[in-house]
Biopython code that builds the backbone (N, CA, C, O; Angstrom):
import numpy as np
from Bio.PDB.StructureBuilder import StructureBuilder

atoms = [
    (1, "MET", "N", (0.860, -1.171, 0.000)),
    (1, "MET", "CA", (0.000, 0.000, 0.000)),
    (1, "MET", "C", (0.900, 1.225, 0.000)),
    (1, "MET", "O", (1.891, 1.295, 0.727)),
    (2, "SER", "N", (0.532, 2.182, -0.830)),
    (2, "SER", "CA", (1.332, 3.407, -0.910)),
    (2, "SER", "C", (1.084, 4.287, 0.304)),
    (2, "SER", "O", (0.093, 4.120, 1.015)),
    (3, "GLY", "N", (1.983, 5.213, 0.530)),
    (3, "GLY", "CA", (1.821, 6.168, 1.615)),
    (3, "GLY", "C", (0.589, 7.024, 1.423)),
    (3, "GLY", "O", (-0.102, 7.359, 2.385)),
    (4, "GLN", "N", (0.312, 7.381, 0.165)),
    (4, "GLN", "CA", (-0.865, 8.197, -0.131)),
    (4, "GLN", "C", (-2.144, 7.450, 0.227)),
    (4, "GLN", "O", (-3.067, 8.032, 0.797)),
    (5, "THR", "N", (-2.201, 6.162, -0.108)),
    (5, "THR", "CA", (-3.376, 5.356, 0.229)),
    (5, "THR", "C", (-3.519, 5.218, 1.738)),
    (5, "THR", "O", (-4.627, 5.313, 2.265)),
    (6, "ALA", "N", (-2.427, 4.999, 2.430)),
    (6, "ALA", "CA", (-2.463, 4.884, 3.890)),
    (6, "ALA", "C", (-2.978, 6.173, 4.523)),
    (6, "ALA", "O", (-3.752, 6.128, 5.478)),
    (7, "ARG", "N", (-2.555, 7.313, 4.000)),
    (7, "ARG", "CA", (-3.029, 8.600, 4.520)),
    (7, "ARG", "C", (-4.523, 8.779, 4.271)),
    (7, "ARG", "O", (-5.244, 9.268, 5.140)),
    (8, "LEU", "N", (-4.989, 8.385, 3.091)),
    (8, "LEU", "CA", (-6.423, 8.465, 2.802)),
    (8, "LEU", "C", (-7.226, 7.624, 3.790)),
    (8, "LEU", "O", (-8.265, 8.063, 4.283)),
    (9, "LEU", "N", (-6.746, 6.422, 4.077)),
    (9, "LEU", "CA", (-7.446, 5.557, 5.029)),
    (9, "LEU", "C", (-7.438, 6.159, 6.433)),
    (9, "LEU", "O", (-8.440, 6.079, 7.144)),
    (10, "GLU", "N", (-6.332, 6.751, 6.834)),
    (10, "GLU", "CA", (-6.274, 7.402, 8.145)),
    (10, "GLU", "C", (-7.270, 8.555, 8.222)),
    (10, "GLU", "O", (-7.963, 8.722, 9.226)),
    (11, "GLU", "N", (-7.337, 9.345, 7.160)),
    (11, "GLU", "CA", (-8.285, 10.461, 7.123)),
    (11, "GLU", "C", (-9.721, 9.951, 7.166)),
    (11, "GLU", "O", (-10.572, 10.531, 7.840)),
    (12, "PHE", "N", (-9.984, 8.871, 6.447)),
    (12, "PHE", "CA", (-11.323, 8.282, 6.456)),
    (12, "PHE", "C", (-11.698, 7.848, 7.870)),
    (12, "PHE", "O", (-12.806, 8.124, 8.330)),
    (13, "GLU", "N", (-10.791, 7.179, 8.555)),
    (13, "GLU", "CA", (-11.064, 6.702, 9.920)),
    (13, "GLU", "C", (-11.335, 7.851, 10.882)),
    (13, "GLU", "O", (-12.018, 7.660, 11.889)),
    (14, "ALA", "N", (-10.819, 9.029, 10.595)),
    (14, "ALA", "CA", (-11.019, 10.183, 11.472)),
    (14, "ALA", "C", (-12.374, 10.867, 11.253)),
    (14, "ALA", "O", (-12.773, 11.710, 12.056)),
    (15, "LEU", "N", (-13.080, 10.516, 10.183)),
    (15, "LEU", "CA", (-14.374, 11.145, 9.897)),
    (15, "LEU", "C", (-15.443, 10.677, 10.878)),
    (15, "LEU", "O", (-15.362, 9.569, 11.409)),
    (16, "PRO", "N", (-16.441, 11.517, 11.116)),
    (16, "PRO", "CA", (-17.611, 11.066, 11.894)),
    (16, "PRO", "C", (-18.346, 9.978, 11.100)),
    (16, "PRO", "O", (-18.228, 9.912, 9.877)),
    (17, "GLU", "N", (-19.097, 9.133, 11.797)),
    (17, "GLU", "CA", (-19.766, 7.999, 11.154)),
    (17, "GLU", "C", (-20.663, 8.420, 9.996)),
    (17, "GLU", "O", (-20.668, 7.757, 8.959)),
    (18, "ASP", "N", (-21.416, 9.496, 10.143)),
    (18, "ASP", "CA", (-22.310, 9.900, 9.055)),
    (18, "ASP", "C", (-21.524, 10.346, 7.822)),
    (18, "ASP", "O", (-21.955, 10.105, 6.695)),
    (19, "GLU", "N", (-20.390, 10.984, 8.024)),
    (19, "GLU", "CA", (-19.550, 11.373, 6.892)),
    (19, "GLU", "C", (-18.899, 10.167, 6.235)),
    (19, "GLU", "O", (-18.701, 10.157, 5.020)),
    (20, "LYS", "N", (-18.562, 9.147, 7.024)),
    (20, "LYS", "CA", (-18.020, 7.913, 6.436)),
    (20, "LYS", "C", (-19.029, 7.297, 5.481)),
    (20, "LYS", "O", (-18.667, 6.832, 4.400)),
    (21, "ARG", "N", (-20.307, 7.293, 5.884)),
    (21, "ARG", "CA", (-21.348, 6.728, 5.011)),
    (21, "ARG", "C", (-21.478, 7.539, 3.728)),
    (21, "ARG", "O", (-21.557, 6.971, 2.638)),
    (22, "VAL", "N", (-21.502, 8.853, 3.850)),
    (22, "VAL", "CA", (-21.618, 9.713, 2.669)),
    (22, "VAL", "C", (-20.425, 9.501, 1.746)),
    (22, "VAL", "O", (-20.583, 9.358, 0.534)),
    (23, "PHE", "N", (-19.241, 9.484, 2.324)),
    (23, "PHE", "CA", (-18.033, 9.282, 1.528)),
    (23, "PHE", "C", (-18.070, 7.946, 0.809)),
    (23, "PHE", "O", (-17.746, 7.863, -0.376)),
    (24, "THR", "N", (-18.467, 6.894, 1.527)),
    (24, "THR", "CA", (-18.483, 5.554, 0.941)),
    (24, "THR", "C", (-19.428, 5.483, -0.251)),
    (24, "THR", "O", (-19.089, 4.902, -1.282)),
    (25, "VAL", "N", (-20.604, 6.067, -0.114)),
    (25, "VAL", "CA", (-21.565, 6.081, -1.230)),
    (25, "VAL", "C", (-20.954, 6.788, -2.439)),
    (25, "VAL", "O", (-21.018, 6.283, -3.559)),
    (26, "GLU", "N", (-20.368, 7.949, -2.205)),
    (26, "GLU", "CA", (-19.786, 8.711, -3.312)),
    (26, "GLU", "C", (-18.582, 8.006, -3.915)),
    (26, "GLU", "O", (-18.399, 8.023, -5.132)),
    (27, "PHE", "N", (-17.765, 7.390, -3.082)),
    (27, "PHE", "CA", (-16.603, 6.662, -3.583)),
    (27, "PHE", "C", (-17.035, 5.504, -4.479)),
    (27, "PHE", "O", (-16.478, 5.299, -5.557)),
    (28, "LEU", "N", (-18.031, 4.752, -4.023)),
    (28, "LEU", "CA", (-18.491, 3.604, -4.808)),
    (28, "LEU", "C", (-19.142, 4.039, -6.121)),
    (28, "LEU", "O", (-19.078, 3.307, -7.109)),
    (29, "ARG", "N", (-19.758, 5.203, -6.146)),
    (29, "ARG", "CA", (-20.322, 5.717, -7.411)),
    (29, "ARG", "C", (-19.228, 5.977, -8.428)),
    (29, "ARG", "O", (-19.424, 5.810, -9.632)),
    (30, "ARG", "N", (-18.079, 6.387, -7.931)),
    (30, "ARG", "CA", (-16.977, 6.745, -8.827)),
    (30, "ARG", "C", (-16.035, 5.582, -9.136)),
    (30, "ARG", "O", (-15.214, 5.671, -10.049)),
    (31, "ALA", "N", (-16.154, 4.508, -8.385)),
    (31, "ALA", "CA", (-15.241, 3.378, -8.549)),
    (31, "ALA", "C", (-15.426, 2.735, -9.922)),
    (31, "ALA", "O", (-16.534, 2.667, -10.453)),
    (32, "VAL", "N", (-14.339, 2.279, -10.464)),
    (32, "VAL", "CA", (-14.371, 1.567, -11.732)),
    (32, "VAL", "C", (-15.129, 0.261, -11.514)),
    (32, "VAL", "O", (-14.923, -0.402, -10.498)),
    (33, "PRO", "N", (-16.000, -0.120, -12.445)),
    (33, "PRO", "CA", (-16.677, -1.410, -12.280)),
    (33, "PRO", "C", (-15.653, -2.526, -12.049)),
    (33, "PRO", "O", (-14.626, -2.598, -12.723)),
    (34, "PHE", "N", (-15.952, -3.368, -11.105)),
    (34, "PHE", "CA", (-15.012, -4.421, -10.709)),
    (34, "PHE", "C", (-15.676, -5.772, -10.865)),
    (34, "PHE", "O", (-16.740, -6.019, -10.296)),
    (35, "ASP", "N", (-15.056, -6.638, -11.628)),
    (35, "ASP", "CA", (-15.568, -7.991, -11.805)),
    (35, "ASP", "C", (-14.632, -8.943, -11.071)),
    (35, "ASP", "O", (-13.505, -9.185, -11.501)),
    (36, "SER", "N", (-15.117, -9.472, -9.965)),
    (36, "SER", "CA", (-14.293, -10.373, -9.168)),
    (36, "SER", "C", (-14.315, -11.797, -9.705)),
    (36, "SER", "O", (-13.640, -12.679, -9.174)),
    (37, "GLY", "N", (-15.085, -12.016, -10.751)),
    (37, "GLY", "CA", (-15.215, -13.362, -11.294)),
    (37, "GLY", "C", (-16.259, -14.133, -10.510)),
    (37, "GLY", "O", (-16.860, -13.604, -9.575)),
    (38, "PRO", "N", (-16.471, -15.364, -10.887)),
    (38, "PRO", "CA", (-17.497, -16.156, -10.198)),
    (38, "PRO", "C", (-17.103, -16.457, -8.752)),
    (38, "PRO", "O", (-15.930, -16.666, -8.442)),
    (39, "LEU", "N", (-18.105, -16.476, -7.877)),
    (39, "LEU", "CA", (-17.884, -16.809, -6.473)),
    (39, "LEU", "C", (-18.294, -18.262, -6.241)),
    (39, "LEU", "O", (-19.271, -18.744, -6.815)),
    (40, "ASP", "N", (-17.537, -18.945, -5.397)),
    (40, "ASP", "CA", (-17.961, -20.305, -5.057)),
    (40, "ASP", "C", (-18.827, -20.257, -3.799)),
    (40, "ASP", "O", (-18.912, -19.227, -3.131)),
    (41, "ASP", "N", (-19.455, -21.360, -3.493)),
    (41, "ASP", "CA", (-20.405, -21.415, -2.383)),
    (41, "ASP", "C", (-19.785, -21.024, -1.048)),
    (41, "ASP", "O", (-20.444, -20.383, -0.229)),
    (42, "SER", "N", (-18.528, -21.397, -0.814)),
    (42, "SER", "CA", (-17.900, -21.071, 0.468)),
    (42, "SER", "C", (-17.679, -19.568, 0.604)),
    (42, "SER", "O", (-17.801, -19.028, 1.704)),
    (43, "GLU", "N", (-17.355, -18.881, -0.496)),
    (43, "GLU", "CA", (-17.179, -17.428, -0.451)),
    (43, "GLU", "C", (-18.506, -16.726, -0.193)),
    (43, "GLU", "O", (-18.559, -15.746, 0.550)),
    (44, "ILE", "N", (-19.571, -17.221, -0.799)),
    (44, "ILE", "CA", (-20.894, -16.641, -0.588)),
    (44, "ILE", "C", (-21.329, -16.851, 0.858)),
    (44, "ILE", "O", (-21.865, -15.937, 1.485)),
    (45, "ALA", "N", (-21.102, -18.047, 1.386)),
    (45, "ALA", "CA", (-21.477, -18.340, 2.772)),
    (45, "ALA", "C", (-20.688, -17.474, 3.746)),
    (45, "ALA", "O", (-21.249, -16.974, 4.721)),
    (46, "ALA", "N", (-19.393, -17.291, 3.494)),
    (46, "ALA", "CA", (-18.565, -16.458, 4.372)),
    (46, "ALA", "C", (-19.039, -15.005, 4.344)),
    (46, "ALA", "O", (-19.088, -14.346, 5.383)),
    (47, "ALA", "N", (-19.389, -14.504, 3.154)),
    (47, "ALA", "CA", (-19.886, -13.135, 3.042)),
    (47, "ALA", "C", (-21.213, -12.982, 3.788)),
    (47, "ALA", "O", (-21.438, -11.975, 4.459)),
    (48, "ALA", "N", (-22.085, -13.974, 3.672)),
    (48, "ALA", "CA", (-23.369, -13.929, 4.378)),
    (48, "ALA", "C", (-23.160, -13.958, 5.883)),
    (48, "ALA", "O", (-23.821, -13.218, 6.612)),
    (49, "ASP", "N", (-22.251, -14.800, 6.359)),
    (49, "ASP", "CA", (-21.951, -14.862, 7.792)),
    (49, "ASP", "C", (-21.432, -13.522, 8.296)),
    (49, "ASP", "O", (-21.828, -13.064, 9.368)),
    (50, "HIS", "N", (-20.555, -12.900, 7.532)),
    (50, "HIS", "CA", (-19.988, -11.603, 7.910)),
    (50, "HIS", "C", (-21.091, -10.542, 7.968)),
    (50, "HIS", "O", (-21.155, -9.753, 8.911)),
    (51, "LEU", "N", (-21.947, -10.532, 6.958)),
    (51, "LEU", "CA", (-23.046, -9.573, 6.929)),
    (51, "LEU", "C", (-23.988, -9.759, 8.128)),
    (51, "LEU", "O", (-24.363, -8.786, 8.781)),
    (52, "LEU", "N", (-24.359, -10.982, 8.407)),
    (52, "LEU", "CA", (-25.249, -11.248, 9.533)),
    (52, "LEU", "C", (-24.608, -10.858, 10.861)),
    (52, "LEU", "O", (-25.287, -10.332, 11.743)),
    (53, "ALA", "N", (-23.317, -11.108, 11.012)),
    (53, "ALA", "CA", (-22.624, -10.734, 12.238)),
    (53, "ALA", "C", (-22.648, -9.214, 12.432)),
    (53, "ALA", "O", (-22.766, -8.733, 13.559)),
    (54, "ASN", "N", (-22.538, -8.466, 11.343)),
    (54, "ASN", "CA", (-22.568, -7.009, 11.417)),
    (54, "ASN", "C", (-23.965, -6.470, 11.712)),
    (54, "ASN", "O", (-24.104, -5.361, 12.227)),
    (55, "LEU", "N", (-24.992, -7.240, 11.393)),
    (55, "LEU", "CA", (-26.360, -6.804, 11.620)),
    (55, "LEU", "C", (-26.824, -7.052, 13.052)),
    (55, "LEU", "O", (-27.817, -6.475, 13.495)),
    (56, "GLU", "N", (-26.117, -7.896, 13.761)),
    (56, "GLU", "CA", (-26.519, -8.228, 15.155)),
    (56, "GLU", "C", (-26.183, -7.120, 16.104)),
    (56, "GLU", "O", (-26.448, -7.230, 17.301)),
]
sb = StructureBuilder()
sb.init_structure("model")
sb.init_model(0)
sb.init_chain("A")
sb.init_seg("    ")
for serial, (resi, resn, name, xyz) in enumerate(atoms, 1):
    if name == "N":
        sb.init_residue(resn, " ", resi, " ")
    sb.init_atom(name, np.array(xyz, "f"), 0.0, 1.0, " ", f" {name:<3s}", serial, name[0])
structure = sb.get_structure()
């Protein structure tokens, strides 16, 4: 990771929670479309487990 990227992440972590959400939405709008390729069942299950854990 470059120093510039590390600084961006540090600045992001310093934002209030509502600003983090706003930033994330805007960042994802600008992000280049990303194709991760096909997911296997274990990756889908792990993502679902992570999501559910965050919702609790």
